[in-house]
C-alpha positions in Angstrom: 20.2 9.1 -17.5 16.7 10.3 -18.6 15.1 7.7 -16.4 17.3 8.7 -13.4 16.6 12.5 -13.8 13.0 11.8 -14.6 12.7 9.8 -11.4 14.3 12.6 -9.4 11.9 15.2 -11.0 8.9 12.9 -10.3 9.9 12.8 -6.6 10.7 16.5 -6.2 7.5 17.5 -8.0 5.5 16.2 -5.0 7.5 18.1 -2.4 6.4 21.4 -1.1 8.0 24.3 -3.0 8.6 26.0 0.4 10.4 22.9 1.6 12.6 22.8 -1.5 13.4 26.5 -1.1 14.5 25.9 2.5 16.8 23.1 1.4 18.3 25.2 -1.5 18.9 28.1 0.9 20.8 25.7 3.3 23.0 24.5 0.4 23.6 28.0 -0.9 24.6 29.2 2.6 27.3 26.4 2.8 28.5 27.4 -0.7 28.7 31.1 0.2 30.5 30.3 3.4 33.0 28.1 1.6 33.7 30.7 -1.1 34.0 33.4 1.5 36.6 31.3 3.5 38.9 31.2 0.4 39.1 35.0 0.6 40.1 35.3 4.3 43.8 34.3 3.9 44.8 34.8 7.6 42.9 38.0 8.2 41.8 37.6 11.9 39.0 40.2 11.6 37.4 38.6 8.5 37.8 35.2 10.1 35.8 36.4 13.1 33.1 37.7 10.8 33.1 34.5 8.9 32.7 32.5 12.1 29.8 34.6 13.2 28.2 34.1 9.8 28.6 30.4 10.2 26.3 30.4 13.2 23.5 32.1 11.3 22.3 28.9 9.4 22.0 27.1 12.8 20.0 29.9 14.3 17.7 30.0 11.3 17.4 26.2 11.5 16.4 26.5 15.2 13.8 29.1 14.4 12.4 27.0 11.6 12.3 24.0 13.9 10.3 25.8 16.5 7.8 27.4 14.0 7.4 24.5 11.5 7.9 21.4 13.6 7.1 22.3 17.2 4.3 24.8 16.6 3.2 23.8 13.1 3.4 20.1 14.0 5.0 19.1 10.7 7.0 15.8 10.5 10.6 16.3 11.6 12.1 13.6 9.3 11.7 15.7 6.1 13.7 18.6 7.6 16.6 16.6 9.1 18.8 17.0 5.9 18.3 20.8 6.1 19.2 20.9 9.8 22.2 18.6 9.2 23.6 21.2 6.7 23.2 23.9 9.3 25.1 21.8 11.8 27.9 21.2 9.3 28.2 25.0 8.8 28.5 25.4 12.6 31.2 22.7 12.9 33.1 24.2 10.0 33.7 27.3 12.1 35.9 25.3 14.4 38.2 24.4 11.5 38.4 27.9 10.0 42.0 28.6 11.2 43.4 25.2 10.1 43.9 25.1 6.3 44.3 21.3 6.1 41.6 20.6 8.6 39.2 22.9 6.9 39.9 21.4 3.5 39.3 17.9 4.8 36.1 19.0 6.5 35.1 20.9 3.4 35.4 17.7 1.4 33.4 15.8 4.0 30.8 18.6 3.9 30.6 18.4 0.1 30.0 14.6 0.3 27.5 15.1 3.1 25.6 17.6 0.9 25.3 15.1 -1.9 24.0 12.5 0.6 21.7 15.0 2.2 20.1 15.7 -1.2 19.0 12.1 -1.6 18.0 12.0 2.0 16.0 15.1 1.4 14.1 13.4 -1.5 13.7 10.2 0.6 12.3 11.7 3.7 10.4 14.7 2.5 6.7 14.0 3.0 5.0 15.2 -0.2 1.7 16.4 1.3 1.2 16.1 5.0 -1.4 18.2 6.8 -2.1 18.5 10.5 -5.6 19.7 11.3 -5.7 18.2 14.7 -6.2 21.6 16.4 -9.3 22.2 14.4 -12.9 21.3 15.2 -14.7 18.3 13.6 -16.3 20.5 10.9 -13.2 22.6 10.2 -10.8 19.7 9.9 -13.2 17.8 7.7 -13.6 20.8 5.4 -9.8 21.4 5.2 -9.2 17.7 4.5 -11.7 17.8 1.6 -9.9 20.9 0.2 -6.4 19.4 0.6 -7.4 16.1 -1.1 -9.1 18.1 -3.9 -5.7 19.7 -4.6 -3.4 16.7 -4.0 -5.2 13.4 -4.5 -3.5 12.1 -7.6 -6.4 10.2 -9.1 -9.0 12.9 -8.8 -9.6 13.3 -12.5 -9.1 9.6 -13.3 -11.8 8.5 -10.9 -14.0 11.6 -11.6 -14.1 12.5 -7.9 -16.1 15.6 -6.9 -14.6 16.4 -3.4 -17.0 19.3 -2.9 -20.0 17.0 -3.4 -18.5 14.4 -1.1 -17.9 17.1 1.6 -21.5 18.3 1.2 -22.8 14.7 1.4 -21.1 13.9 4.7 -20.9 17.3 6.4 -24.3 16.9 8.1 -23.1 13.7 9.7 -19.9 15.5 10.8 -22.0 18.4 12.2 -24.1 16.0 14.1 -21.0 14.3 15.5 -19.7 17.7 16.6 -22.9 18.5 18.4 -23.0 15.2 20.2 -19.2 15.2 20.8 -19.2 11.7 19.3 -15.8 10.7 17.9 -17.1 7.4 16.4 -19.7 9.2 14.3 -17.1 11.7 13.1 -14.7 8.9 12.3 -17.5 7.0 10.5 -18.2 10.1 8.3 -14.5 10.3 7.4 -14.4 6.6 6.5 -17.5 6.8 4.4 -16.1 9.9 2.6 -12.8 8.1 2.0 -14.4 4.8 1.0 -16.2 6.4 -1.9 -12.8 6.9 -3.6 -12.6 3.1 -4.0 -8.8 3.2 -3.7 -6.8 0.5 -2.0 -4.2 3.2 -1.0 -6.7 5.3 0.8 -6.8 4.4 4.5 -8.4 5.9 7.6 -6.7 5.3 10.9 -8.7 6.1 14.1 -7.9 6.8 17.7 -10.8 6.9 20.2 -12.5 4.8 22.8 -14.3 2.3 20.6 -16.0 0.6 23.6 -17.6 3.8 24.7 -18.4 5.1 21.2 -19.7 2.3 18.9 -19.1 2.6 15.2 -21.3 1.5 12.3 -18.2 -0.3 11.0 -18.0 -2.4 14.2 -17.9 -6.1 13.6 -20.0 -8.4 15.7 -19.4 -12.1 16.2 -22.2 -14.5 15.3 -20.1 -17.6 15.2 -19.7 -18.1 11.5 -18.5 -16.5 8.3 -20.2 -16.6 4.9 -18.6 -16.9 1.4 -20.2 -17.0 -2.0 -19.4 -19.8 -4.4 -19.2 -19.7 -8.2 -22.7 -21.2 -8.5 -24.1 -18.2 -6.4 -24.7 -20.3 -3.3 -23.7 -18.7 0.0 -22.3 -21.1 2.5 -21.1 -20.9 6.1 -17.5 -21.6 7.0 -15.5 -21.5 10.2 -18.6 -22.2 12.3 -18.3 -22.2 16.1 -19.9 -24.9 18.3 -22.7 -22.6 19.3 -23.8 -22.3 15.7 -23.3 -26.0 14.9 -25.6 -26.8 17.8 -28.3 -24.9 15.9 -27.9 -27.0 12.8 -25.5 -24.7 10.8 -22.1 -26.2 10.1 -19.3 -25.7 7.5 -20.8 -25.9 4.1 -24.4 -25.2 5.1 -26.2 -23.1 2.5 -27.4 -19.8 4.0 -30.5 -18.3 2.3 -31.5 -15.3 4.5 -29.9 -12.9 6.9 -32.3 -11.1 9.2 -35.3 -11.9 7.1 -33.8 -10.7 3.8 -32.5 -12.9 1.0 -28.8 -13.1 1.6 -27.9 -11.4 -1.7 -30.2 -8.5 -0.9 -28.8 -8.2 2.7 -25.2 -8.2 1.4 -26.0 -5.4 -1.0 -28.2 -3.3 1.4 -26.9 -3.9 4.9 -23.1 -3.8 4.4 -21.5 -0.3 4.3 -19.3 0.6 1.3 -15.9 -0.7 2.4 -14.0 1.1 -0.3 -12.9 -2.0 -2.2 -11.7 -0.8 -5.6 -12.8 -3.6 -7.9 -16.6 -4.0 -7.8 -16.5 -7.8 -8.3 -14.0 -8.1 -5.4 -16.2 -6.0 -3.3 -19.2 -8.3 -4.0 -17.0 -11.3 -3.0 -16.1 -9.6 0.3 -19.6 -8.4 1.1 -20.8 -11.8 2.3 -17.8 -12.1 4.7 -18.7 -8.6 6.0 -22.4 -9.4 6.2 -21.5 -12.2 8.7 -20.6 -9.5 11.2 -23.5 -7.1 10.7 -26.6 -7.0 12.8 -27.9 -6.3 16.3 -27.5 -8.4 19.5 -29.4 -11.1 17.7 -29.9 -12.0 14.0 -32.3 -14.4 12.3 -30.6 -16.7 9.9 -32.3 -19.1 7.4 -30.5 -22.1 6.0 -31.0 -25.3 4.2 -30.8 -28.3 6.5 -29.6 -31.8 5.6 -33.1 -32.8 4.5 -33.3 -29.9 2.0 -35.7 -27.9 4.1 -35.3 -24.2 5.0 -35.0 -23.5 8.7 -34.6 -20.3 10.6 -32.6 -19.9 13.8 -31.5 -17.0 16.0 -27.8 -16.3 16.4 -26.6 -14.3 19.3 -23.8 -11.8 19.2 -20.9 -13.5 21.0 -18.8 -10.4 21.3 -15.6 -9.3 19.6 -15.3 -10.6 16.1 -12.7 -13.3 15.5 -14.1 -15.5 12.8 -14.1 -12.8 10.1 -10.4 -12.1 10.6 -9.6 -15.8 10.6 -11.6 -16.3 7.4 -10.1 -13.3 5.6 -6.5 -14.2 6.6 -7.0 -17.7 5.3 -8.3 -16.4 2.0 -5.8 -13.7 1.4 -3.0 -16.0 2.6 -1.6 -13.6 5.2 -1.2 -14.7 8.9 -3.8 -13.5 11.4 -1.5 -12.1 14.0 -1.6 -9.2 16.5 2.0 -8.1 16.5 4.9 -7.6 14.2 6.9 -10.3 16.1 4.2 -12.9 15.4 4.2 -12.0 11.7 8.0 -12.1 11.4 8.1 -15.7 10.0 5.8 -14.7 7.2 7.9 -11.7 6.4 11.0 -13.9 6.4 9.4 -16.0 3.7 9.8 -13.1 1.2 11.9 -14.0 -1.9 12.1 -17.6 -0.6 12.2 -20.6 -3.0 11.6 -24.3 -2.6 10.5 -27.3 -4.6 6.9 -28.3 -4.3 7.2 -31.5 -6.3 10.0 -33.1 -8.2 9.5 -30.7 -11.2 7.5 -27.7 -9.8 9.4 -24.9 -8.1 7.9 -22.2 -5.8 8.8 -18.5 -5.3 7.1 -16.5 -2.5 6.9 -12.7 -2.9 5.1 -11.1 0.0 6.3 -7.6 -0.7 8.6 -5.8 -3.2 11.3 -4.4 -0.9 14.6 -5.8 0.3 14.0 -4.5 3.8 11.0 -4.1 6.0 12.8 -1.4 8.1 11.2 2.0 8.3 14.2 3.5 6.4 14.1 2.4 2.8 16.9 0.2 1.6 19.5 2.0 -0.5 19.4 -0.7 -3.2 15.6 -0.3 -3.4 16.0 3.5 -4.0 18.7 3.0 -6.6 16.4 0.5 -8.4 13.6 3.0 -8.2 15.6 6.0 -9.5 17.3 4.1 -12.3 14.3 2.0 -13.3 16.4 -1.2 -13.0 16.6 -3.2 -9.7 19.8 -5.1 -10.3 20.0 -6.4 -6.7 16.6 -8.0 -6.8 17.2 -9.5 -10.2 20.3 -11.1 -8.8 18.4 -12.6 -5.8 15.8 -14.0 -8.2 18.4 -15.3 -10.6 20.2 -17.2 -7.7 16.9 -18.6 -6.5 15.7 -19.7 -9.9 19.1 -21.2 -10.8 19.0 -23.3 -7.6 15.4 -24.5 -8.4 16.4 -25.4 -11.9 19.4 -27.4 -10.7 16.9 -29.4 -8.6 14.9 -30.3 -11.7 12.4 -27.4 -11.9 10.3 -27.5 -15.1 7.4 -25.4 -13.8 7.2 -22.5 -11.4 4.5 -21.1 -9.0 5.0 -17.5 -8.1 2.9 -16.7 -5.0 1.7 -13.1 -4.9 -1.2 -13.6 -2.6 -1.6 -10.9 0.0 1.4 -9.0 -1.4 1.7 -5.7 0.4 3.6 -3.8 -2.4 6.8 -1.8 -2.4 8.8 -1.1 -5.6 7.4 -2.1 -9.0 11.0 -2.4 -10.3 11.4 -5.6 -8.2 8.4 -7.2 -10.1 10.0 -6.0 -13.4 13.3 -7.6 -12.3 11.6 -10.9 -11.8 9.7 -10.7 -15.1 12.9 -9.9 -17.0 14.3 -13.3 -16.1 11.3 -15.1 -17.4 11.3 -13.6 -20.9 13.7 -12.6 -23.7 11.4 -9.7 -24.8 10.9 -6.1 -23.8 7.6 -5.1 -22.1 6.6 -1.7 -20.8 6.4 -1.9 -17.0 5.6 1.4 -15.5 6.4 5.1 -15.9 6.7 7.7 -13.2 4.5 10.7 -13.8 3.4 14.0 -12.5 -0.1 15.5 -12.2 -0.1 19.0 -13.5 -3.3 21.1 -14.0 -5.4 18.0 -14.0 -3.2 16.3 -16.7 -1.0 13.3 -16.4 2.6 13.5 -17.8 5.1 10.6 -17.9 8.5 12.0 -17.0 10.4 8.7 -16.4 9.0 5.9 -18.7 11.7 3.3 -18.8 10.9 1.3 -15.6 10.4 -1.8 -17.8 10.8 -5.5 -18.3 14.1 -5.9 -20.2 14.2 -9.7 -20.9 17.3 -11.7 -20.3 15.8 -14.9 -21.5 17.5 -17.0 -18.8 14.3 -18.7 -17.7 12.0 -18.0 -20.6 11.6 -21.8 -21.0 9.9 -22.1 -17.6 6.1 -22.3 -17.6 4.7 -20.5 -14.6 1.5 -19.6 -12.7 1.4 -16.4 -10.7 -1.2 -16.6 -7.9 -2.9 -13.4 -6.9 -5.9 -12.2 -4.9 -7.8 -9.1 -3.9 -5.3 -8.2 -1.2 -2.4 -8.2 -3.7 -2.0 -4.4 -3.8 0.3 -1.6 -5.1 3.6 -3.0 -6.4 2.1 -6.5 -5.9 -0.7 -5.5 -8.2 2.0 -4.2 -10.6 3.9 -7.5 -10.5 0.7 -9.3 -11.3 0.3 -7.2 -14.4 3.9 -7.4 -15.6 4.0 -11.2 -15.2 0.6 -11.6 -17.0 2.1 -10.0 -20.1 4.6 -12.9 -20.5 3.4 -15.7 -22.7 4.8 -18.4 -20.4 3.2 -17.0 -17.2 -0.5 -17.3 -16.4 -2.0 -15.0 -13.8 -4.6 -16.9 -11.8 -6.8 -16.4 -8.7 -10.2 -16.7 -7.2 -10.5 -12.9 -7.4 -8.7 -10.2 -9.3 -5.8 -8.2 -7.7 -6.7 -5.2 -5.6 -6.8 -2.6 -8.4 -4.4 0.0 -6.9 -0.9 0.9 -8.0 -0.2 4.6 -7.2 2.4 6.0 -4.7 1.3 6.9 -1.2 2.5 10.0 0.7 -0.4 12.2 1.4 -2.0 12.4 4.8 -4.4 14.5 6.8 -4.6 14.4 10.6 -8.1 15.5 11.7 -9.6 17.0 14.8 -7.8 15.7 18.0 -6.1 13.0 16.1 -9.3 11.0 16.1 -8.9 10.2 12.4 -6.0 10.3 10.0 -6.5 9.8 6.2 -3.6 8.6 4.1 -3.9 8.6 0.3 -1.8 8.4 -2.9 -0.1 11.5 -4.3 2.6 10.0 -6.6 1.7 9.0 -10.2 2.5 5.6 -11.7 1.7 5.4 -15.4 1.2 2.8 -18.1 2.3 2.8 -21.8 -0.8 4.7 -22.8 0.1 7.6 -20.5 -2.7 6.7 -18.1 -2.6 5.8 -14.4 -1.4 2.3 -14.2 -3.9 -0.4 -13.0 -6.1 1.7 -10.8 -9.8 1.4 -11.5 -11.9 4.2 -12.9 -15.3 5.3 -11.5 -16.8 2.2 -13.1 -14.7 0.0 -10.8 -14.0 -2.6 -13.5 -10.7 -4.3 -13.0 -7.9 -3.2 -15.4 -5.7 -6.0 -14.3 -7.9 -9.1 -14.2 -6.7 -12.7 -13.7 -6.3 -14.6 -16.9 -7.7 -17.8 -15.4 -10.3 -17.9 -12.6 -9.5 -20.6 -10.0 -12.8 -22.5 -9.5 -14.4 -21.8 -6.1 -17.0 -24.4 -5.3 -18.1 -26.0 -2.1 -15.3 -28.6 -2.2 -12.7 -25.8 -2.7 -14.2 -23.8 0.3 -14.1 -26.9 2.5 -10.5 -27.6 1.6 -9.5 -24.0 2.4 -11.5 -23.2 5.5 -12.1 -26.6 7.1 -9.2 -28.8 6.1 -6.5 -26.2 6.2 -5.3 -27.2 2.7 -3.7 -24.6 0.4 -6.3 -25.3 -2.3 -5.0 -22.5 -4.7 -1.4 -23.8 -4.6 -2.5 -27.4 -5.3 -4.7 -26.1 -8.1 -1.6 -24.3 -9.6 0.5 -27.5 -9.5 -2.3 -29.5 -11.2 -2.7 -26.7 -13.8 0.9 -26.6 -14.7 1.7 -30.3 -14.7 -1.5 -31.0 -16.6 -0.1 -28.8 -19.4 -2.9 -26.3 -19.1 -0.6 -23.2 -19.2 -1.3 -22.3 -22.8 -2.6 -18.7 -23.0 
């Protein structure tokens, strides 16, 4: 029960105190009306007074709706449970004369009140600010102030929001003078990216064709990746580039006259990637899109000579997205419908060879609907996701019946969800106890764990299976957590070309800025480790706290298999690693 009540406290701690007061007032009004009704006993005058009083919660709810939701532009979803209680009080007035009917409705109302409590917790947005009616400078200042108060990792990452505001305010002021939404959006992105948090995101809404951004990607007909030997090669080259002598695997030495390493460091904006080594890996892909209408590129030709050619901007970038999607193992699609097959792979199992099984985990939820699955919430509140464990148990039993001796757990591109699902999987692969995560609160700059037992409680059912868990830099949030929890097990090896994302906290904060041009979302809920520290997220040094145990070699041959031949190089590596008995930690 400590875990359950601690989880509830953790959730409520992030909800506005005014919001909680409104909900409590609504519940108390129902209670008062119910107790009052027991004293009426057929008195027509008192019944009339009671009925008039039953209308008051609905009137107050309407006034609140107009002031807070319509005028204040707050999210409606968080207040639906409050308004629902007001409606129940209104309906109750219709049954006031009928003892049996009123008792039945009172019971229904009591049940609805319990349901509304969990709905209130579920839908209440912890910290949501709307500064859309403010100017560029005003909204930027208010955003910095709001994040200074509510960003959960402020102390952990040593963030000085006042200094960040002062750094980028001149750019915001310039954007305001020029009425340039792109420049304003760029300033907000640069501000947010300095947090180096995979859960901090800036969404934008303006005419990108009319107002160019410094983050705009150009298309030069190739993408660059850096190999383990520090060579930088071209991949996914288009015919226009091949005609100039650069093809897949060609070593690139300079970009716009600078050594390619220097250009990657100096010419690519800070993209906010949490882990520094992951950021360096990505910088060469990003560099492939940065330049003017023409860029000079030097490369080593087939005779070993350095040559320089000019690449033209071909328009909207496509090669970068194609290369990134191949690497992170997520489909490059433009709509949810196109992505549906990938989503449907979640929790799926199959045999790769006669003795190697496969489990795909794209995200840690049982539903991709906008409304969280009840089973997910029960798992979150209790710290034990029994429903997910049963799904994993069934899948692993089926694989074992087919002859599975080894297992590949695919976490590449995992979008996150509930860490309890990762713990549920890990519990089947061990017979020991391991600390998973605790739910905490941030109070006066201190981190306090209030619900620590969201852990791996080993069942030992599949502890004899040797496994490799594949991860990468786009494995974020609960996916990052699952990578960590599995890596603790002696029979599971966490492997990847890069480390996981380096972010594990709970989202929920948002600031809508001037005119809706930019919206910043960020984490406000605290996930903790066994040392009462934020779980996984990097500190200001940006060193991974959840590194892979085995680095998958990334040489030219590997790059060609991935980007030219369409082979799942990492998956084949995992099979070879397991069957070659290299799983010893």
